[in-house]
N, C-alpha and C positions, 0 to 999 in steps of 0.2 A: 679672160686670163689665159696666158699661154702655157707652154709646157712647164711642169714642175720638175726642177732638177734637185736631186738630193746629193749633198756633198758633205764632207767633214768640215767642221768649223775651222776657221783659220786664225792664226795668231793675230791679235789686234782687234778681234771682233767681240771681245767680252762685253764691253760697254754697250754696244748696239744690241747684243743678244739679251743682256739684262734688261734693257729698256723695253724690248719686245715682251719679255716675261711680265713686266710690270703692267704694260698696256693690256695684255691679254687677261691678266688676273682682274684688273680694274674694270674691264668690260662687263663683268657680271654684277657691277653695282655695289661692291663692298665699300664700307665706309672708311674714313681716313685712319681710324685706329686699327682696323683690321689690316689695312694695307701696310701700316707701320710695323705691325707685328709679323707680317708675312715677308717683310723686306729681305731678311737674310736668306730665306728659302728660295728667293727669286734670282739670286746672284749666279751668273755664269762666270766662273773664274778663268783666267788664262791658263791655270794649271789643269783645269778640267778640259779645256780645249786641247792642251798639249797631250792629254791622255789618248786622244784620238777617238773618244767615245761620245762626242757631241756632234750630232748631225744637224745640218741646216737644210731647209727647203727654200729654194730660190725660184722666183718667177720674174722674168723680164729684168734680171740683174738685181732684183730687190729681195731682201730676206723676208720670207713669208711665215716662217715658223722654225722651231727647233725641237730636238729631242736629245736626252742624255740617257745612255744605258750604263748601268753600274757593272762592275766586274762580275757580280753574281747573276747578272741578267735582268735585274730589276729595272723597270722604266723609271729612272730617277726624276725626270721632268719631261714634260711635253707641252709646248705652248704654240698657238697659232695667232698671228697678228689678227686683230679683229677685222681688218679690211680684207683678209683672205679666208675668213671662216666660211664654211659651206661650199668650198671650191675644190675639195679633194686634197688639200695640203695635209690635213691631219691623217687621212688614210695613207698617203704616200710616206709620211714620216713614221707612222705606226708599222707599216710593212718593212721599212728600212731598219727600224729598231728590232723587229723580229729577226731579221737576217743577222744583225749584229749580235743579238743575244745568243742565237744558235751558234755563231762562230766562236763565242766566248765559252761554249760548252754547256750553257744553261738548258735545263729541261722544261722550265717554266719561267714566266716573266711576271713577277708581282707588280701590281700597280696600285699605289695609294692615290686615289682619285679625288679631285675636287668634285663635290656633288653635281655641279653644272656639267662636268665632263662625263659623268657616269653613263648616260644614255649612249654616248659615242663609243665608249669601251665595250658596252654590251653589244652594239651593232657590229663591232669588230670581232666579236666572238669570245671576249673575256668573260669569265665566270665570277660572279660575286662570291666572296669567301666569308667576310665578316666586316664589322666596323673596327677601326684601329685608331689609336691616338694620332692627332695631327702632328706633323713635324714642325709646325710653326705657331699654332694657336693653342695655348694651354687650356685643357678642359674640352676641347673640340674633338669630335671623332669624325673620321672620313671613311667612305666605302673603300674596302680593300678588294681588289680584283686579282685574278690570276689568268694568264693566257698560257695555254698548254702549247709548248714549243715542239712537242714530239710528233704532232700530226703535220703532214706536209702542206696542207692547204694554207693559204694566206688570205686575209680578208680582201 
């Protein structure tokens, strides 16, 4: 894998980014009903892209992952294409999200994590806070993490 380039998402990429989110979520073996219920939370809209807060990781001209930072500094979504997992794409996106959240004035970055991503966030230095309701699946709880943006180190 060549150099990972982080850039802002561009108009017209919503469909490709949404498809990447679906591939990434499905990678963990969720069943059809779970994926159907998750559908709305996996959409990357053109308006989100226009906000300038959707970051894309590209390698060899191909989209390898994305992250979205909310106005309050929350990591709203982060997905890596299954073919790019384990190659530093997630780390590069996470560091870029930290930079963006700091620029937005946030002091911490909340992360409502998929359980399969929890070990990654822990390696990045995020602290487990509690379990919180899923934004997609009624009755499901997810691990809620927080990354302290006040210390200068990045993962």
